[in-house]
C-alpha positions in Angstrom: -22.1 -131.4 -161.7 -22.7 -134.6 -159.8 -23.1 -137.8 -161.7 -26.8 -138.9 -161.4 -25.8 -142.0 -159.6 -24.3 -139.9 -156.8 -27.6 -138.1 -155.9 -28.8 -139.6 -152.7 -31.9 -141.5 -153.7 -33.6 -141.1 -150.3 -33.6 -137.3 -150.5 -36.0 -134.8 -152.1 -35.7 -131.0 -152.6 -37.8 -129.0 -150.1 -37.2 -125.4 -149.0 -33.9 -125.2 -150.9 -32.4 -128.3 -149.2 -32.0 -132.0 -150.0 -33.9 -133.7 -147.2 -34.9 -137.2 -146.2 -38.3 -138.3 -147.2 -40.7 -139.1 -144.4 -41.9 -142.2 -146.4 -40.3 -145.5 -145.9 -41.5 -146.7 -149.4 -39.0 -146.5 -152.2 -39.0 -147.5 -155.9 -36.1 -149.2 -157.5 -35.2 -147.5 -160.9 -33.9 -149.7 -163.7 -32.6 -148.3 -167.0 -34.9 -149.4 -169.8 -32.0 -150.6 -172.0 -30.2 -153.1 -169.9 -32.7 -153.3 -166.9 -29.9 -152.6 -164.5 -30.5 -150.7 -161.2 -29.6 -147.1 -161.6 -31.2 -145.5 -158.5 -33.8 -145.6 -155.8 -36.3 -142.9 -155.0 -38.9 -142.5 -152.3 -42.7 -142.7 -152.9 -43.5 -139.5 -151.2 -46.7 -139.4 -149.1 -48.9 -136.7 -147.5 -46.2 -135.6 -145.1 -43.6 -134.8 -147.8 -46.3 -133.2 -150.0 -47.4 -131.0 -147.1 -43.8 -130.0 -146.3 -43.1 -129.1 -149.9 -46.4 -127.1 -150.3 -45.9 -125.2 -147.0 -42.4 -124.2 -148.2 -43.7 -123.1 -151.5 -46.5 -121.1 -149.9 -44.1 -119.2 -147.8 -41.7 -118.7 -150.7 -44.4 -117.5 -153.1 -45.2 -114.5 -150.8 -41.6 -113.4 -151.1 -40.9 -114.4 -154.7 -43.9 -112.5 -156.1 -42.4 -109.2 -154.9 -38.9 -109.7 -156.3 -38.5 -107.3 -159.2 -39.1 -108.7 -162.7 -35.6 -107.9 -163.8 -34.1 -109.9 -161.0 -36.4 -112.9 -161.8 -35.1 -112.7 -165.4 -31.5 -112.5 -164.3 -31.9 -115.5 -162.0 -33.6 -117.6 -164.6 -31.1 -116.7 -167.3 -28.3 -117.8 -165.0 -30.0 -121.2 -164.6 -30.2 -121.5 -168.4 -26.4 -120.8 -168.6 -25.7 -123.5 -166.1 -27.9 -125.9 -168.0 -25.6 -125.5 -171.0 -22.5 -125.9 -168.8 -23.9 -129.2 -167.5 -25.6 -130.3 -170.8 -23.7 -133.6 -171.0 -24.6 -134.8 -167.6 -28.2 -133.9 -168.0 -28.5 -135.4 -171.5 -26.7 -138.6 -170.4 -29.0 -139.0 -167.5 -32.1 -138.3 -169.5 -31.1 -140.9 -172.2 -30.1 -143.4 -169.5 -33.3 -143.4 -167.6 -35.9 -142.7 -170.3 -34.6 -144.4 -173.4 -34.6 -141.2 -175.4 -31.7 -141.3 -178.0 -28.7 -139.3 -176.9 -29.0 -136.8 -179.8 -32.6 -136.1 -178.9 -31.7 -135.8 -175.2 -29.1 -133.1 -176.1 -31.7 -131.3 -178.1 -34.1 -131.4 -175.2 -31.5 -130.1 -172.8 -30.7 -127.3 -175.3 -34.4 -126.4 -175.5 -34.5 -126.3 -171.7 -31.6 -123.9 -171.6 -33.3 -121.7 -174.2 -36.5 -121.6 -172.2 -34.6 -120.4 -169.1 -32.5 -118.0 -171.1 -35.5 -116.2 -172.6 -38.0 -116.1 -169.8 -39.7 -112.9 -171.0 -40.6 -114.5 -174.2 -42.7 -117.2 -172.5 -46.3 -116.6 -173.1 -48.5 -118.9 -170.9 -52.2 -119.7 -171.4 -52.4 -120.8 -167.8 -54.3 -118.9 -165.2 -51.2 -118.2 -163.1 -51.4 -115.6 -160.3 -48.6 -114.2 -158.2 -48.1 -115.2 -154.6 -49.6 -118.7 -155.3 -48.4 -122.2 -155.7 -48.3 -124.2 -159.0 -47.9 -128.0 -159.1 -46.1 -129.3 -162.1 -46.6 -133.0 -163.2 -44.3 -134.0 -166.0 -44.5 -137.1 -168.4 -41.9 -139.8 -168.9 -41.8 -138.9 -172.7 -40.3 -135.5 -172.0 -39.7 -134.8 -168.3 -37.1 -132.0 -168.6 -38.7 -130.3 -171.6 -42.1 -130.1 -170.1 -40.6 -129.0 -166.7 -39.1 -126.0 -168.4 -42.2 -125.3 -170.4 -44.3 -125.1 -167.3 -41.9 -123.8 -164.6 -40.4 -120.8 -166.4 -43.8 -119.0 -167.0 -44.9 -119.9 -163.5 -41.8 -118.4 -161.9 -42.1 -115.3 -164.1 -45.7 -114.9 -162.9 -44.5 -114.9 -159.3 -45.7 -118.3 -158.4 -43.7 -120.9 -156.5 -43.5 -124.4 -157.9 -43.7 -128.0 -156.7 -42.5 -130.5 -159.3 -43.3 -134.2 -159.4 -41.4 -136.0 -162.1 -42.6 -139.3 -163.7 -42.0 -142.2 -161.4 -40.2 -144.2 -164.1 -37.6 -141.6 -164.9 -37.1 -138.9 -162.1 -33.3 -138.8 -162.0 -32.7 -136.1 -164.7 -35.3 -133.9 -162.9 -33.4 -134.4 -159.6 -30.2 -133.6 -161.4 -31.6 -130.4 -162.8 -32.8 -129.6 -159.3 -29.2 -129.1 -158.3 -29.4 -125.9 -160.5 -32.9 -124.9 -159.5 -31.8 -125.2 -155.9 -30.0 -121.8 -156.3 -33.3 -120.0 -156.5 -34.6 -118.6 -153.1 -35.5 -121.2 -150.6 -38.8 -122.9 -151.4 -39.4 -121.3 -154.8 -38.9 -124.7 -156.4 -39.4 -128.0 -154.6 -39.2 -131.5 -156.1 -41.0 -134.6 -154.6 -41.0 -138.1 -156.2 -43.7 -140.7 -156.4 -46.4 -142.2 -158.5 -50.0 -141.3 -159.3 -51.0 -141.1 -155.6 -48.4 -138.5 -154.9 -49.6 -136.5 -157.9 -53.2 -136.7 -156.7 -52.3 -135.5 -153.3 -50.4 -132.5 -154.7 -53.2 -131.6 -157.1 -55.9 -131.9 -154.3 -54.0 -129.8 -151.7 -55.7 -126.6 -150.6 -52.5 -124.5 -150.9 -52.4 -125.1 -154.7 -53.8 -122.5 -157.1 -52.8 -124.1 -160.4 -52.0 -127.6 -161.6 -49.9 -128.0 -164.8 -50.0 -131.5 -166.3 -48.5 -133.0 -169.4 -49.4 -136.5 -170.4 -52.2 -138.7 -171.7 -55.5 -137.0 -172.6 -57.6 -139.4 -170.4 -55.6 -138.7 -167.2 -55.3 -135.0 -168.0 -59.1 -134.6 -168.4 -59.7 -136.4 -165.1 -57.2 -134.1 -163.4 -58.7 -131.0 -165.1 -62.3 -131.9 -164.0 -61.1 -132.4 -160.4 -59.0 -129.2 -160.1 -61.5 -126.9 -161.9 -64.2 -128.3 -159.7 -62.2 -127.3 -156.7 -61.8 -123.7 -158.1 -58.2 -124.1 -159.2 -56.6 -123.3 -162.5 -55.5 -126.1 -164.9 -52.8 -125.9 -167.5 -52.7 -129.0 -169.7 -50.5 -130.2 -172.6 -52.4 -133.4 -173.4 -51.5 -136.1 -175.9 -53.6 -136.6 -179.0 -53.8 -139.0 -182.0 -53.1 -136.6 -184.9 -53.6 -137.6 -188.5 -51.9 -137.0 -191.8 -53.5 -137.1 -195.2 -51.3 -138.0 -198.1 -52.8 -137.2 -201.5 -51.9 -139.0 -204.7 -49.9 -136.1 -206.1 -47.4 -136.1 -203.2 -43.7 -136.9 -204.0 -43.3 -140.0 -201.8 -39.5 -139.9 -201.9 -39.7 -136.8 -199.8 -42.9 -137.4 -197.8 -42.2 -141.0 -196.7 -38.9 -140.5 -194.9 -40.2 -137.3 -193.3 -43.2 -139.0 -191.9 -41.3 -142.1 -190.7 -38.8 -139.9 -188.8 -41.6 -137.7 -187.3 -43.5 -140.8 -186.2 -40.5 -142.7 -184.7 -38.8 -139.6 -183.0 -38.6 -140.1 -179.3 -39.4 -143.8 -179.6 -42.8 -142.8 -181.0 -43.8 -141.0 -177.8 -44.1 -137.5 -179.1 -47.4 -135.7 -178.4 -47.2 -134.0 -181.8 -46.6 -136.8 -184.4 -48.3 -138.4 -187.4 -50.0 -141.2 -185.5 -52.8 -141.9 -188.1 -51.8 -141.9 -191.7 -54.5 -141.8 -194.4 -53.5 -142.6 -198.0 -55.3 -142.3 -201.2 -55.6 -145.8 -202.7 -53.5 -145.3 -205.8 -50.3 -144.6 -203.8 -50.9 -146.9 -200.8 -48.8 -149.8 -201.9 -45.8 -147.7 -202.9 -46.0 -145.7 -199.7 -46.0 -148.9 -197.5 -43.1 -150.3 -199.5 -41.0 -147.1 -199.1 -41.9 -146.9 -195.4 -40.8 -150.5 -194.9 -37.4 -149.8 -196.6 -36.9 -146.7 -194.4 -37.4 -148.7 -191.3 -34.7 -151.1 -192.4 -32.1 -148.3 -192.2 -33.0 -147.1 -188.7 -30.6 -148.0 -185.9 -32.3 -149.3 -182.8 -30.2 -149.8 -179.7 -28.4 -148.2 -176.8 -29.7 -144.6 -176.4 -26.4 -143.6 -175.0 -24.7 -144.2 -178.4 -24.8 -141.2 -180.7 -25.4 -143.6 -183.6 -28.7 -144.8 -182.2 -31.9 -143.4 -183.9 -34.5 -145.1 -181.6 -34.1 -146.5 -178.1 -36.4 -148.4 -175.8 -39.6 -147.4 -174.2 -39.2 -146.1 -170.7 -41.1 -148.7 -168.7 -42.7 -152.2 -168.7 -46.1 -150.5 -168.4 -45.4 -148.5 -171.5 -44.4 -151.4 -173.7 -47.2 -153.5 -172.5 -49.7 -150.9 -173.5 -48.3 -150.7 -177.0 -48.3 -154.5 -177.3 -51.9 -154.6 -176.3 -53.0 -151.8 -178.7 -51.3 -153.6 -181.6 -52.5 -157.1 -180.7 -56.1 -156.1 -180.2 -56.1 -154.1 -183.5 -54.7 -157.1 -185.3 -57.5 -159.3 -183.8 -60.0 -156.7 -185.2 -58.5 -157.1 -188.7 -55.5 -154.8 -189.0 -52.7 -156.3 -191.1 -49.2 -156.5 -189.8 -46.6 -155.5 -192.5 -43.6 -155.6 -190.2 -42.8 -155.6 -186.5 -45.4 -155.9 -183.8 -43.5 -157.4 -180.9 -40.6 -156.9 -178.5 -37.1 -157.6 -179.7 -33.5 -157.4 -178.4 -31.3 -155.3 -180.7 -27.6 -156.1 -180.1 -28.8 -158.5 -177.4 -30.1 -155.7 -175.2 -32.8 -157.0 -172.8 -34.7 -153.8 -172.3 -38.1 -152.5 -173.4 -37.5 -152.4 -177.1 -40.5 -152.6 -179.5 -40.0 -153.4 -183.1 -40.7 -150.6 -185.6 -44.2 -151.5 -186.8 -46.4 -150.9 -189.8 -50.1 -151.7 -189.6 -52.4 -151.4 -192.6 -56.1 -152.1 -193.1 -56.9 -150.0 -190.0 -60.4 -148.8 -189.3 -61.6 -146.1 -187.0 -63.0 -148.7 -184.5 -59.5 -150.2 -183.8 -57.5 -149.3 -180.7 -54.6 -148.0 -182.7 -56.9 -145.5 -184.3 -59.1 -144.6 -181.3 -56.3 -144.3 -178.8 -52.9 -142.5 -178.7 -50.2 -145.0 -179.4 -47.0 -144.0 -177.6 -44.6 -146.3 -179.4 -42.9 -146.8 -182.8 -46.0 -147.7 -184.7 -47.2 -146.4 -188.1 -50.9 -147.0 -188.5 -52.2 -146.7 -192.1 -55.8 -146.5 -193.4 -56.4 -146.5 -197.2 -59.2 -144.2 -198.4 -60.9 -143.6 -201.8 -61.6 -140.0 -201.1 -59.5 -137.7 -198.9 -62.2 -135.1 -198.5 -64.6 -137.7 -197.1 -61.9 -139.1 -194.8 -61.2 -135.6 -193.5 -64.8 -134.8 -192.8 -66.1 -138.1 -191.4 -63.1 -139.6 -189.8 -60.6 -136.9 -188.9 -63.1 -134.6 -187.3 -64.0 -137.2 -184.7 -62.0 -135.3 -182.0 -59.1 -137.7 -181.8 -56.5 -135.2 -182.8 -56.0 -131.5 -182.6 -53.9 -131.2 -185.8 -54.1 -132.6 -189.3 -51.2 -132.7 -191.8 -52.0 -132.6 -195.5 -49.6 -133.5 -198.2 -50.6 -132.3 -201.7 -49.3 -129.9 -204.4 -52.9 -128.6 -205.1 -53.2 -125.4 -203.1 -56.9 -125.1 -203.9 -57.5 -128.6 -202.4 -55.8 -127.6 -199.2 -58.2 -124.7 -198.8 -61.2 -127.0 -199.4 -59.9 -129.6 -196.9 -59.1 -127.0 -194.2 -62.6 -125.6 -194.4 -64.0 -129.0 -193.5 -62.4 -129.1 -190.0 -62.1 -125.5 -188.7 -61.5 -126.7 -185.2 -58.1 -128.3 -186.1 -54.9 -126.7 -187.1 -53.8 -127.8 -190.6 -50.2 -128.4 -191.5 -49.4 -128.3 -195.2 -46.6 -130.4 -196.6 -44.9 -130.7 -193.3 -44.5 -133.6 -191.0 -46.3 -133.2 -187.7 -43.4 -132.5 -185.3 -42.4 -130.0 -182.7 -38.7 -130.6 -183.5 -38.3 -127.5 -185.5 -34.6 -127.5 -184.8 -34.2 -129.8 -187.7 -36.5 -127.9 -190.1 -39.1 -129.3 -192.3 -39.1 -129.7 -196.1 -41.7 -127.9 -198.1 -42.7 -129.4 -201.3 -41.8 -126.1 -202.9 -38.2 -126.3 -201.6 -35.4 -127.0 -204.0 -34.2 -130.5 -204.5 -30.8 -129.5 -203.0 -32.5 -128.0 -199.9 -34.6 -131.1 -199.5 -31.5 -133.3 -199.6 -29.8 -131.2 -197.0 -32.7 -131.2 -194.6 -33.8 -134.8 -195.1 -30.8 -137.1 -195.5 -31.2 -140.8 -196.2 -33.9 -142.0 -193.8 -34.9 -138.7 -192.5 -33.0 -139.0 -189.2 -30.8 -135.9 -189.1 -29.0 -137.1 -185.9 -26.8 -139.3 -188.1 -25.1 -136.2 -189.4 -24.5 -134.4 -186.1 -21.6 -135.1 -183.8 -22.5 -135.4 -180.1 -20.5 -133.4 -177.5 -18.3 -135.8 -175.4 -17.9 -133.5 -172.4 -19.5 -130.6 -170.6 -18.7 -127.3 -172.1 
């Protein structure tokens, strides 16, 4: 597979071919670790959008009538090729997004599994055959969300036009070399920013828009596309909460929550973004969390020893800075972190691992989703009251509860029936690592949650494509 730097940056994928963009506007891409130029891609305008959608419309009429078994065969073959080129894809993803290499490998593996098991994909989207689906992916997980949306759309007989995030589109273009082997026009890729995405979503040829990203942007897109009679399929971020009761074994709970929060540089949609502690354990929890942070390796995401890398863009780190700064002005107490830093002298978008205590529900770090390595802690006297009055405010879709009292879990769950409640598990979608139940044996807990709770430290990274 071609090195990502070899992809001609002035070309996009339309009708099965890499073609020149009609736009003269280009964006320079710099890696978020060293801020060095790694590529240049066009900001596609209406002409490119129109070409991609016309090709998709023509292809959808053919693709919808291809037998299901053949669709499956073609998608499985793509999954196989993703595994063959796993190193190139993972290296590119880590380079452009700041995602640590071991996480990048796991993302690529999940992409391969999605393509290899297309019949198991159950979509809640209103996908119809012989139509066009637009897929807008986030910088936190461009390849993973691409596979999540694209495979069900293709199985439903829809053609797809993908717009990757402007800050990190190269891994998507690299994956496009494999998607290119589908029939002409079934998958197209155009690059650009918010305006390009808006043009795609608003086009008359589009039947469904799939979007992953912030809740605010997603709801605005949803309102627009549903108002135009189109389907919307959204995977929106949220500010999920965790309740830690006083009977919880902190030596297990703390490293699990620290890892779940800092995974993917704190940019995971499913993560413990708001932590509520019963007062009697608050000081010990904060102390242990601080000690965990000291053992985490920040640095170059291309090194397999790195646990946490940089944020993907200047815009992303500025937003986290503002959220932390405004919350501190409102009374939050900074325990550690809170600003940019340069691990190993690297000049990129690195934000210190941060613990904020004394948070209240009016602060930005509690009202907004924080996509950075920030643990926000609020101390409460009564967990049940916290769950009812604070957690049911609609900020998150999931709640984690840590306690050894089963009856208490049932009582707490009944207070917020609209949320899914996770019991004695960190809020994370990285099930590849497993989670530790409080009922698990001590030996099993040690195996699943080593040292700081970062399992990557114990897994060798492949050093070449296999």
